[in-house]
TITI-345219 format. One record per residue (C-alpha): residue number from 1; residue in one letter; y negated, x negated, z negated. Coordinates in Angstrom, 1 decimal. Layout:
REC   num   residu        v        u        w
REC   NUM        A        Y        X        Z
...
//
This chain:
REC   num   residu        v        u        w
REC     1        X    -25.4     86.7    211.5
REC     2        X    -26.9     90.3    211.7
REC     3        X    -27.0     92.8    208.1
REC     4        X    -25.6     96.1    209.2
REC     5        X    -27.0     98.9    207.2
REC     6        X    -24.8    101.7    206.4
REC     7        X    -26.7    105.3    207.2
REC     8        X    -25.2    106.6    204.0
REC     9        X    -27.2    104.0    201.8
REC    10        X    -30.3    105.6    203.7
REC    11        X    -29.6    109.1    203.5
REC    12        X    -29.4    108.7    199.8
REC    13        X    -32.5    106.7    199.6
REC    14        X    -34.2    109.3    201.8
REC    15        X    -33.0    112.1    199.7
REC    16        X    -34.0    110.7    196.5
REC    17        X    -37.6    110.5    197.6
REC    18        X    -37.6    113.9    199.5
REC    19        X    -35.8    115.8    196.4
REC    20        X    -37.9    113.7    193.7
REC    21        X    -34.9    112.3    191.7
REC    22        X    -31.6    110.8    191.6
REC    23        X    -29.9    113.7    189.6
REC    24        X    -31.1    116.4    192.6
REC    25        X    -30.3    113.9    195.4
REC    26        X    -26.9    113.8    193.9
REC    27        X    -26.4    117.4    193.6
REC    28        X    -27.7    117.8    197.5
REC    29        X    -25.6    114.9    198.9
REC    30        X    -22.2    116.2    196.7
REC    31        X    -22.1    112.6    194.6
REC    32        X    -22.6    111.9    191.0
REC    33        X    -25.7    110.7    189.8
REC    34        X    -24.1    107.1    189.2
REC    35        X    -23.2    107.0    192.7
REC    36        X    -26.3    107.7    193.9
REC    37        X    -27.8    104.9    191.7
REC    38        X    -25.3    102.2    192.8
REC    39        X    -26.2    103.0    196.3
REC    40        X    -29.6    102.5    196.0
REC    41        X    -28.6     99.1    194.1
REC    42        X    -26.6     98.3    197.2
REC    43        X    -29.5     98.9    199.4
REC    44        X    -31.7     96.9    197.5
REC    45        X    -29.0     94.1    197.8
REC    46        X    -28.7     94.2    201.4
REC    47        X    -32.5     94.1    201.8
REC    48        X    -33.0     91.8    199.1
REC    49        X    -35.8     93.5    197.6
REC    50        X    -36.4     96.0    194.9
REC    51        X    -37.2     99.6    196.2
REC    52        X    -37.2    101.9    193.4
REC    53        X    -38.6    101.7    190.0
REC    54        X    -37.3    104.0    187.1
REC    55        X    -38.6    104.9    184.0
REC    56        X    -36.6    107.6    182.0
REC    57        X    -36.2    110.5    184.6
REC    58        X    -39.4    109.0    186.5
REC    59        X    -39.4    107.2    189.6
REC    60        X    -41.8    105.5    191.6
REC    61        X    -41.2    103.5    195.1
REC    62        X    -42.2     99.4    195.2
REC    63        X    -44.5     98.7    198.2
REC    64        X    -41.3     97.6    199.9
REC    65        X    -39.6    101.2    199.1
REC    66        X    -43.1    102.6    200.7
REC    67        X    -42.4    100.4    203.9
REC    68        X    -38.5    101.3    204.2
REC    69        X    -39.6    104.8    204.3
REC    70        X    -40.5    105.3    208.2
REC    71        X    -37.9    103.0    209.2
REC    72        X    -35.1    105.0    207.2
REC    73        X    -36.2    108.3    208.6
REC    74        X    -36.0    106.8    212.2
REC    75        X    -32.4    105.6    211.7
REC    76        X    -31.4    108.7    209.9
REC    77        X    -33.0    110.7    212.5
REC    78        X    -31.0    109.1    215.6
REC    79        X    -27.7    109.4    213.6
REC    80        X    -28.4    113.3    213.6
REC    81        X    -29.2    113.3    217.3
REC    82        X    -26.0    111.5    218.3
REC    83        X    -24.0    113.8    215.8
REC    84        X    -25.6    117.1    217.0
REC    85        X    -25.3    116.1    220.7
REC    86        X    -21.3    115.6    220.6
REC    87        X    -21.4    118.7    217.6
REC    88        X    -21.5    121.3    220.5
REC    89        X    -22.2    124.1    217.9
REC    90        X    -24.5    127.3    218.0
REC    91        X    -27.6    127.0    215.9
REC    92        X    -28.5    129.6    213.5
REC    93        X    -30.7    129.8    210.4
REC    94        X    -34.4    130.0    209.5
REC    95        X    -37.2    127.4    210.6
REC    96        X    -40.4    127.5    208.8
REC    97        X    -42.6    125.5    211.1
REC    98        X    -46.3    124.5    211.2
REC    99        X    -48.2    123.4    213.7
REC   100        X    -51.8    122.4    213.9
REC   101        X    -55.1    123.8    214.9
REC   102        X    -56.7    120.5    215.7
REC   103        X    -53.8    119.0    218.4
REC   104        X    -52.9    121.5    220.6
REC   105        X    -51.9    124.7    219.4
REC   106        X    -50.8    126.9    222.6
REC   107        X    -49.0    123.4    223.9
REC   108        X    -46.6    123.3    220.9
REC   109        X    -46.1    127.3    220.8
REC   110        X    -44.7    127.1    224.3
REC   111        X    -42.3    124.0    223.3
REC   112        X    -41.0    126.3    219.9
REC   113        X    -40.9    129.5    222.3
REC   114        X    -38.9    127.5    224.7
REC   115        X    -36.1    126.4    221.8
REC   116        X    -36.7    130.3    220.4
REC   117        X    -34.9    131.2    224.0
REC   118        X    -32.3    128.8    224.2
REC   119        X    -31.2    129.7    220.1
REC   120        X    -31.6    133.3    219.7
REC   121        X    -29.4    133.0    216.5
REC   122        X    -32.6    131.0    215.1
REC   123        X    -35.6    132.9    213.6
REC   124        X    -38.9    131.2    213.3
REC   125        X    -41.5    131.5    211.3
REC   126        X    -44.8    129.7    212.5
REC   127        X    -47.8    129.0    210.4
REC   128        X    -51.0    127.0    212.0
REC   129        X    -53.0    125.1    209.3
REC   130        X    -55.4    121.8    210.0
REC   131        X    -53.3    119.0    209.8
REC   132        X    -54.6    118.3    205.9
REC   133        X    -52.9    121.6    204.8
REC   134        X    -49.7    121.3    206.9
REC   135        X    -49.0    117.8    205.2
REC   136        X    -49.3    119.7    201.8
REC   137        X    -47.5    122.8    202.6
REC   138        X    -44.3    120.3    203.8
REC   139        X    -44.8    118.5    200.4
REC   140        X    -44.5    122.2    198.9
REC   141        X    -41.7    123.1    200.2
REC   142        X    -43.3    126.1    202.0
REC   143        X    -42.9    124.5    205.3
REC   144        X    -39.8    122.7    206.4
REC   145        X    -41.0    121.0    209.7
REC   146        X    -44.4    120.4    210.8
REC   147        X    -46.6    118.4    213.6
REC   148        X    -49.6    117.0    212.4
REC   149        X    -52.2    114.1    212.7
REC   150        X    -51.2    111.5    210.9
REC   151        X    -53.9    109.7    208.9
REC   152        X    -54.3    106.2    207.8
REC   153        X    -52.5    104.7    205.1
REC   154        X    -48.4    105.9    203.6
REC   155        X    -47.8    109.4    204.8
REC   156        X    -44.6    110.7    203.3
REC   157        X    -42.2    112.4    205.0
REC   158        X    -43.3    111.1    208.2
REC   159        X    -40.1    110.5    210.7
REC   160        X    -41.9    110.0    214.0
REC   161        X    -45.1    109.5    215.9
REC   162        X    -46.7    109.0    219.1
REC   163        X    -49.9    107.7    220.4
REC   164        X    -52.1    110.0    221.7
REC   165        X    -55.9    109.4    223.1
REC   166        X    -58.6    111.6    222.1
REC   167        X    -61.5    112.0    224.5
REC   168        X    -65.4    113.5    224.3
REC   169        X    -65.2    117.0    226.1
REC   170        X    -68.1    118.6    227.3
REC   171        X    -69.1    121.6    229.3
REC   172        X    -68.4    120.8    232.8
REC   173        X    -72.3    121.1    233.1
REC   174        X    -73.6    119.3    230.5
REC   175        X    -76.4    116.7    230.4
REC   176        X    -78.2    114.9    227.6
REC   177        X    -80.4    111.9    227.4
REC   178        X    -78.5    109.3    226.1
REC   179        X    -80.9    107.8    223.8
REC   180        X    -81.2    111.7    222.1
REC   181        X    -79.1    112.7    219.1
REC   182        X    -75.5    113.7    220.1
REC   183        X    -75.2    117.5    218.6
REC   184        X    -71.2    117.3    217.7
REC   185        X    -68.6    120.4    217.1
REC   186        X    -65.9    119.5    214.6
REC   187        X    -63.6    120.5    212.3
REC   188        X    -64.6    120.6    208.4
REC   189        X    -63.4    117.8    206.6
REC   190        X    -61.3    115.6    206.1
REC   191        X    -61.1    115.5    210.3
REC   192        X    -59.5    112.5    211.9
REC   193        X    -61.4    113.5    215.1
REC   194        X    -64.7    114.0    213.3
REC   195        X    -64.2    110.3    211.8
REC   196        X    -63.4    109.0    215.2
REC   197        X    -66.3    110.5    216.7
REC   198        X    -68.5    109.2    214.1
REC   199        X    -67.4    106.1    214.0
REC   200        X    -67.7    105.3    217.6
REC   201        X    -71.3    106.2    217.9
REC   202        X    -72.1    104.4    215.1
REC   203        X    -70.9    101.2    216.5
REC   204        X    -72.2    102.3    219.8
REC   205        X    -75.8    102.6    218.1
REC   206        X    -76.1    106.0    218.8
REC   207        X    -77.3    108.9    216.5
REC   208        X    -75.8    112.4    216.2
REC   209        X    -76.1    115.7    214.7
REC   210        X    -73.2    118.2    213.4
REC   211        X    -74.2    121.5    215.0
REC   212        X    -71.0    123.4    214.5
REC   213        X    -67.9    123.5    212.2
REC   214        X    -64.7    125.3    212.9
REC   215        X    -61.1    125.7    211.7
REC   216        X    -59.4    126.2    214.6
REC   217        X    -59.3    124.4    218.2
REC   218        X    -60.1    127.7    220.0
REC   219        X    -63.4    127.8    218.2
REC   220        X    -64.7    124.1    219.0
REC   221        X    -63.0    124.8    223.1
REC   222        X    -65.5    127.9    222.9
REC   223        X    -68.5    126.3    221.6
REC   224        X    -68.1    123.3    224.2
REC   225        X    -68.0    125.9    227.2
REC   226        X    -71.2    127.7    225.6
REC   227        X    -72.9    124.2    225.9
REC   228        X    -73.6    123.9    222.3
REC   229        X    -72.5    120.2    222.3
REC   230        X    -69.5    117.5    222.6
REC   231        X    -66.1    117.2    220.3
REC   232        X    -63.0    115.3    220.5
REC   233        X    -59.8    116.8    222.5
REC   234        X    -56.6    115.4    223.6
REC   235        X    -55.5    116.1    227.2
REC   236        X    -53.2    119.2    226.3
REC   237        X    -56.4    121.0    224.6
REC   238        X    -59.0    120.4    227.7
REC   239        X    -59.8    123.9    229.0
REC   240        X    -61.3    124.7    232.2
REC   241        X    -64.9    124.7    232.1
REC   242        X    -64.9    121.4    230.4
REC   243        X    -65.1    118.0    231.8
REC   244        X    -64.7    114.3    229.9
REC   245        X    -67.8    112.7    228.8
REC   246        X    -68.2    109.3    230.4
REC   247        X    -69.2    105.8    228.9
REC   248        X    -72.7    105.6    231.2
REC   249        X    -73.8    109.3    229.6
REC   250        X    -73.1    107.4    226.5
REC   251        X    -69.7    108.1    225.1
REC   252        X    -68.1    105.4    223.5
REC   253        X    -64.4    105.2    223.2
REC   254        X    -62.4    107.0    220.8
REC   255        X    -59.9    105.3    218.9
REC   256        X    -56.1    106.7    219.1
REC   257        X    -54.7    109.0    217.4
REC   258        X    -51.2    109.0    215.8
REC   259        X    -49.5    112.7    216.1
REC   260        X    -46.2    113.0    213.8
REC   261        X    -43.3    114.8    213.1
REC   262        X    -42.8    115.1    209.3
REC   263        X    -39.8    116.6    207.5
REC   264        X    -37.8    116.2    204.8
REC   265        X    -34.3    115.2    205.6
REC   266        X    -32.6    116.4    202.4
REC   267        X    -33.6    119.7    203.1
REC   268        X    -33.6    120.2    206.8
REC   269        X    -30.7    122.3    208.5
REC   270        X    -28.7    121.8    211.6
REC   271        X    -31.4    124.3    213.2
REC   272        X    -34.2    122.4    211.9
REC   273        X    -33.2    119.2    213.3
REC   274        X    -32.6    120.7    216.7
REC   275        X    -36.2    122.1    216.9
REC   276        X    -37.7    118.7    215.4
REC   277        X    -35.8    116.9    218.4
REC   278        X    -37.0    119.5    220.8
REC   279        X    -40.6    119.1    219.6
REC   280        X    -40.6    115.4    219.8
REC   281        X    -39.3    115.1    223.0
REC   282        X    -41.7    117.7    224.3
REC   283        X    -44.6    115.3    222.7
REC   284        X    -43.4    112.5    224.4
REC   285        X    -42.8    114.3    227.7
REC   286        X    -46.7    115.2    227.7
REC   287        X    -47.6    111.6    227.1
REC   288        X    -45.6    110.4    230.0
REC   289        X    -47.1    113.1    232.4
REC   290        X    -50.7    112.2    231.1
REC   291        X    -50.0    108.5    232.0
REC   292        X    -48.6    108.9    235.1
//
């Protein structure tokens, strides 16, 4: 017989994680601290595993608690989508959203602009950083939502993600002897694109040299079109004057990237949830268009 997990138990668990403690979670959810503790114990009983270990006022997630995070956030997102769909209420308020310089800056800005036009009572502030900076800003509560590249390992506040296939981008007239070191262009470390380029070249037995570092994708695009070298891009960032580097030219296949939507459920407003849903749909439609 299937076990049904009440969403209020998952919300209590995620709120404890997002706000950093049982007392803050209780205040946010309008409950007492013992009530929140009881809900966590009920969830642990349902899943037959320990999720949170406490020591005084400090707590730490077990491996099972870490593993539950993405599932819980996805279920809460679907629950909140249903409520919003049938709620039919005007959205208002302020949202601080982060978009990555290392994915598709203009692509996401268009989606945010569409949302702003549809919801004029919502005030949106946008910050653009490398993905690692965006995740740090979200953790520090200086952003409400961000879209960022998902690194390997445990990533806090990840709600949903989609795989994107990066590729080598070069100037349309680019030509280089496949035996020569490949000049590559990338973001400063840590950079998921740079690690994929280096790993692919290493596995293929091809040498390379880094000729340019740029913190924004526009700098890399300009350098590619100037013919300085090759970089890794995604479909939404390929510009006129560029083309995709082919395997027969010595460009090995790059490992996929995960693009993630991040936010803290406990701190997100109705307007923030609406924008998060819109951004996720925009990313998914883009992936479908690329595949078709």
